[in-house]
N, C-alpha and C positions, 0 to 999 in steps of 0.2 A: 784334213784335221780329224775327222771321225776315225779314219784308219789308224792314225797315230795314237789316238786314245785307246782304240781296241788293242793295239800292240802293247802299249804301256800297261793296260789292265791285265791282259792275259800273261804278260811276262812277269808281273809282280812289281815292276819298277815304280808303278804309280801307287802301290798300296801295301808293300811288304811291311814298312814301318808302322803304318796305321793299323794293320791287322794285328801285329804283335802288341801294340799299345792297347787296343780294344780287348784282345784276348786276355791280357793280364787282369783287366777289370771284371771279366766275366767268369772267372774261375769258380766262384761260389754260386753261380746261377742255378736255379731250379725252376723250370718253366715249361709249359706246353704252348708252343708257338705254331700257329697256322699261317702259312704264306698264302695270300689270296691274290693271284696274278692274272691280270687282264691279258687275254690272247685274241682280242678282237681284230677284225680286218684292217682297222685304221693304223695298226702298228706294223711297221715294216719288219722283215726278218732280221736285219742287223740290229734294230732297236729292241726286238724281242730277245735277242741274244744278250744285249746289255742288261736287260732285266734279270735274265737267268744268271748272269755273272754277279749281279748284285746279291741274288739269293745265295750263290756260292760263297760269297764273302761273309754273309751273315752266318752261314753254317760253320765257317772256319774259326770264328771267334769264340764259339761255345764248346764246352765239353758235352759231347752227345752220349746219351745213355738213359736207362730206365730210372736212375737216381740223380740225373742231372737235367739236361735239356732235351726235350723231344720236339721234333719239327715235322709237321704235316704240310701238304701242299695241295691246293685246289686251283685249277685253271677255270676261267669263266669267260663266257661271251653273253649271249642271251640265254644260254644253258650253262650247266656246271659239270666239271669233270674232276672228281676226287682222284688225284693221281696216287696218293698214298696217305695213310692215316698216321696219327701221332706215334703209334707203336710199331709201324711197319719196318722202319730202319733204325737200328739201335747203335750204329757206329757212324763216325764222321765220313769214312771212306764210302760206305754203302749209300749214304745220302748224296754225296757229291756225284757218284756214278749215276744215281737216279735222276739228278738234275740234268746231267749231260745228255740223257736219253729223251728229254722232253721235246715235243714237236708242236708247233703252232697250228691251230685249226682254223681260226678266223670266224667272224660273225659280228653280231651286234654287241651292245654293252648294257647289261642289266646287273648293276652292282648290288642293288637291294636284294634281288633274288639270291645272289651269291652269298651275301651276308646271312640271310635266313638259312641257306643250305648248310653252311659250316656250323651254325648254331645247333642244328638238329642232327647232323650227320658226322661232324668231326669232334665237337666237344661233348663226347659221350664216354661213359665209363667203359663200355665194351670196345671202344675204339682207342683206348690207351690213355684217356684223360685221367689225371690223378687229382683227387680232391684237395690235397695239401700243396699243390703247385700253383705258381703264377700262371695266368691264362692270358694270352696275347694274340691279337690278330694284326698282321701287317698287310695292308692293301696297297697294291701297285697297279695304277690305272692311268689311262690317258682319256681325254675327252669327258663328256658329260654323260652320266647314267641316264638310261631311257626309262627308269622306274624310280619309285620313291626309296630313298636310303635311310631316312630319318627313323622310321619305326623299327625296321630290322636292326639298325645300329643300337637303338635304345634297348631292345631285347638283349643284345649282347652285353651292354653296359650293366643292365639290371642283374644279369647273371654273374657279374664280377669279372667280365672279360675286358681287358684293356685294348683299345683300338688305336693303331697308328695308320695314317693315310698319306701316301705319297702320290701326288697328282702331277702328271707330266703334260706339258703342252696345253691342250684345251680343257683340262679338268676344271670342273665347277668348284670355285672356292667355297660357296655356300654348302654344297653337298659334302665337301671335305670337313667343314665345320660341324655339320650334323652327324657325321660319322664318328668323330674322334671323342675320346674321353677328356682330352686336354688340348688347349690351343697349341701347346708346345709339341704336340704329336702330329702336327700338320707340316708337310713339306710340299711346296709348290715349285716345280721346276720348269724352265723354259724348254728344255730338250732332254733327251735320254742320256746324253753325254754328261749332264750335270749330276747324275747318280754317283759318279766317282768323287765329286766334290763335296757332297753332303755326308758321305759315308762315316767319316770320323765322328761328327756330332751326332748323327743318327745312332751309331753303334753304342756310344756312351749312354745316350738316353734309353736305348733298348736294354742295355745291360743293367741299368738302374732299375728298370721295370722287372727284369727277369731275375734279379737278385733279391732275396728276401730282405726287404727294408722295413719290415714291421718294427714298431717301437715298443710293443707290449704283447705279452702272451701269457697263457695259463698252462702250467706244466704238471704232469703226473696225475691229471684228473681223468674222469671217465669220458670227457668230450672236449671240444674246443671251448666250451662254456664253463669249465671248472678246472681248478688246479692251483698250483702255487704261482703267485704273481711275479713275473719277471719283466724288466724293462731294459731298454738300451737307447742311447742317444745317437742319432745319425751324425751329430756335429763332431763327436769325438771318436773313440774306438767303437768297435762293433761287438764288444763283449756283452753278454746278457748278465744282468745283475738282479739278485733277489731284493725284495723290499721288506723292511721291518714293519710289522703290523702297526706299530706306533706312528708310522709315517703315512698311514692310509686311513681315511674315514669313509663313511657311507657315501658321501657325495663323490669322492674319488672313485669308489667302486661303481657307482652309476655310470661314470664316464667310461671306465674300462669295459663294462658290459656293452655299452652302446657302441664303442669302437670295434669290438669283436663281432658285432651283429647279433648279440644275444639279448635275452630279456633282462628284466630288472634283477639286481642282486638279491639273493635270498640268504646267503651265509657269508660272513666276513670274519675270519678268525685265524689264529696262528696254529701251526702244527697239524693242519688238516691233510696236507699232501706231502708229508715226508720232510726229513731234515735236509739241510742244504749247507754247503760250505761257501766261503767267500768266492767271488766278490759281492759286496752289498752296495745298494744304491745309497748315495750320500746326501740326498735331498728329501725334504718333506713336502709332499704334494698339498696344494691348497686350491682344489677345484671348487667352482661354484655349482657344479652339477649339470650345467647345460653345454659344456664344451663337447666337441665332437671327437677329440683325441686327448689322451692323458698328457701328452707332451705340449698341448696347448694351454694347460693349466699353469697358474702361478706356482712357484715353489720357493722354498727357502732352505738354506744350508741346515742339515741335520747335525745334531751334536754327536752322532755316532757314525763310525765307519764299520761297525760290526753289530751283531744282534745276538741277544741271548738265545740259547738253544730252544727250539720249539716256538720261536717268535717270528718266523717268516710268514708274511701275509698270505693266507689262502682265501680263495674267492670262489663262490659258486653262483653263477648267473642262471636264471631260468632259460630254458631252451626256446629258440625262436620259432616255436610251433604251438598251435592251439586249436581247440575245437570250439566253435561258436554256434549259438542258436538252439542248443539243447538245454535240458534241465540240469545237466551235470557238466563239469569240465571234461569228463571222459566220454561225452557223446555230442555229436553235432557235425558241422561242416568244417572240413580241414583247411587250415590257413597256415602259411609260412610267412615270416616277417622279412621284409626288405629294409636294410639299413644302408642308406647311401648319402654320404655327407651329412647334411642336417635334416634329411627327410627320413621318416620312419613310416612304413606303409605295410599293412597286412594284406596279402593276396591269396585268393583261392587256388587250390591245386586242381589241375586238369584231370578229370576222371576218365578220359578216353582210353588210357593205357594204365590201368591200376589193377592190383591183385590182392588177394587175401594175405599173402606173405608180406607184401609191402605195408598192408594195413597193420599186421602184427608188429612190424618194426616201428610203425608210427605210435602204436599204443605203448610199446616199451619205452620209446623216447619221451612220451608224455607221462611216464610212471603211472599208467592206467591199466596195468595187467596185460591180458591177451586180447586179440581181436575177436569179437563175437560175430559181427556182420559188417559188411561194407557195401556201398552202392554208389552209383553215379547218377546225377540228375542234371537236367539241362535248364539253364536260365533263359530268359526271353531275349537277351542280347549278349554279345561278346564283351569281355572286359579283360584287363591285364591280369595275368595269372602265372602259375608256375607249371611247367611240364617236368614231372619227376621221373627220372630214369629208374624204373622199378628194379632192374637188375642191379643197379648201384646200391639201392636201399636194401635189397635182399642179401647183398654181399656184406652188409654190416655198416655201411656209411650212413651218416646223418642225413635227414631229409634236405636240409639247406645245402649240404655239400653236393647233393645229387640233382639240384633244381636248375632249370634254365627258363628264362623268361619267354612267355608266349601270350597269345590272345586266344581266349577260349570261352565258350558258353557252358562248358561241362564242369561240374564240381564233384568233390568226393565227400560222401557222408559216411561217418564212421561211428561205430558203437564198440566201446571197449568193456572188458569184463568188470572193471572196478568203477562202474558208473555211479554206484550208490554211495552216498555219504555214510560215515560210520555212525551207528545208533549210539544212544546214551542210555546207561542203566543207573538207577539210583534207588535208595531205600529210604522209607519214611516209617515212623511209628508214633502212635498217640503218646507213648511214654518217652519219646525222644530216642535219638540215635547218637551213639558216641563212637569215636575212633579208637579201636583197640590197637595198641602199639604193635606194629609189624604184623598185624593179623587182619587188617581191613576194618570193617564196621561191626559194631556190637549193638544188639538189642536185648531187652530184658526178657528173662524167662517168663513164659505164660502171657506175654504181651502180644497184642496184634501188630502186624507190620505189613507193609505193602512194597513190593518191588515193581518199579515203573520202567517201561521202555519207551523211548521216543526217538524220532529221526527228523531231520530237516525236511520240510515239504519239497518233494521232487515229482513224485508220481502218485496218482490216487490209488486207494485200496491197499492191498497187501496184508500181511499178518506178521505177528511177532511170536517167536518161539522162545520161551524161557527155558534154558538148559541148566540143569543142576548136577553138580558132581560132589558127592559127600566126602568126608574125610577118609572113608573106607573105600573110595573110588566107585561107589554105586552111583548110577546115573538115572535121572528122571527128566522129563520135559513136559511143558504145558504150552498150548498154543491158543492165542486169541486173535481175532481180527483187529486190524489197526483202525482206530476211530480217531479222526483228527490227527493222524500220524503218530498215535501213541496207544499204549495198552497198559493196564494196571492189574497186577496179580496180588490178591489179598490172602494173607495167612492169619487166621483168627488167633492162634496161640503159639508162640514161639517155643520150640523144644529142641533137644539135642539133635533130633533128626533133621533139623533145618540148617545145621552148621555145615558149611562147605563153600563152594564157589559157584557163582551164577554168571551167565552171559545172556544177552539178548541177541537173537538173530532175526533180522528183518528179511522177509521174502516178498517178492513182487513179480508179476508176470507182465513184461512190456517188450515191445519189438519182437513179439512171438518167441521170446526166450524167458527162462526163469533166472532171476538174479537174486542174490542174497548178500548180506553184509552183517558182520558180527561185531558186537560192541567189545569194549575192554572187559576184563574179568573183574568181578566184584566178589570179595571174600566176606563172609558173614559169620560172626561169632555170637552165640547165645550165652548170656551171663550164667554163672554157676548157680543152681537152685539153692545151694547152702546160703549164698549171699541173699537170695530172695527171701528165704525163711528168716534169716537174721534181721533183714529189713522189716519183715512182717512182724516179728517178735518185738522189735524196737517200737514199731508203730503201735502195737497193742499195749505195750507198757506205757508209752507216752499217753495214750488215750486213758488208761487206767489211772495214771497219776493226775492227769488233768481232771478227770471225774471226781477223784478223791478230794482234790483241792476245792472243787466247787461245793461238794457236800460239807466239808469242814467249815467253809466260810459261812454257810447258812446256819450252823449250830452254835457259833460264837455269839453270846448275848451282847446286845447293844443298848446303850442308854438312850431314853427318850427325853424330851424336854421337860415332862412332868416329874421325872426322877431327879432332876437337878435341884439341890437344896442350897439355900443360902447358909453360909457359915454363921454359928451362934456367936453373939457378942459376949465378951468377958463381963 
């Protein structure tokens, strides 16, 4: 019977139709797939050949290439052998030839170690992994693993890698459950001949995973977390449709950002990321804000099937990266966010393989300027974290796209150049301050005024430098120490020489480096002295008139009660 199945399989009589059917569904696939194949001594040579034939059939249903599907392969026993990486073979023929040359070595079965191995040595940027592709592992094994598989598999899932497990004969059902991302990704077979029987269902499921089935994306932005909102429904056609800004609100935006693994929405507006032509999404979203995917939200039919120019919804989510524990958002311990189903978790970045170039990329991603210094520190115990491929980050990819899950006690501490808040500058005067139209603030001629600088409390000490540029481009500066995070510069009498623009620059020495931050520019105008003299003249005239009135009122005679006489009678 086994010989008959081998002949059917190798001749194509048992699978020609199913391969053609599966291949038609896999044309649009874009994935990085690693085959993890058991070569332990409990597998006979004929059964090992059947496993290789199964791998052959998987290769045949995909378009192979750098812009389509890449397939790597690792054989394992109680040790691992990486036979080729994702980018080693870029044609279907070369892959099939490489499979034909594989030979079984024999040994024990340690699937957990094998899973950890491919996470750190196969799913890497320098090994051909592409940040924008689907990432999938297919495990083929018999018997029960001699080590723990749950934690290594969890590291794969946390990194966004989908796991399929095919257990044959005495494979442990519980271990297969602990390995996979979905119960539908488990296949338990009585013997190796059953591989041919499950291929059709397996290939359809694998194609669905390898084909981009996302229902939401942001286009034309600077990262995965910004751009023009586009959606599609898997229930109908696969066309991407733009959404009119009137059909999306802040709660809908919160769901989109969560689904993409980004932070909270910061901007939601039309025309931010370019114009777009039809098609348009024809439903209005009505999210509650807690859904895990936009397509899980209620929706109602929209009145429009088109949208006015400039009204395509644009969205900017905050990046899933932050620095914690410092006095500024631009200094502290580096964390990257994990978003998985309904769980949101921030994790530390492993500092054992970190560089200043990677730190510079992190500061740029955080909009914190350049990297000033970076260091690693060790915690008292290990915890779940991220191992960031620094070569991937240095090549321009985002931190989250270059991260793989790990356990580590090492963390990254980072200080960026823009760690200081922006100072505030304002003017005050005993005679009052008015706003001069299109010229800034105005004070009265010869009046005293004060320019004050302040900054949000972050670090003790420091100083404020008040810089002045006159209307003739002459420059002056005054410096005072910061007292309670502020400084006040008094000018006793305002004159034409004080007209110009002022800024406050805060300087402080921390982390063995000098940092500075400049305020917005304040323009000051001193009122015309002619106006001052006119006002003074009016004031003197008013005083003169008032004094004259008082004097005149005292000279007017008044009647007393004794001067009042009764009228004489006729």
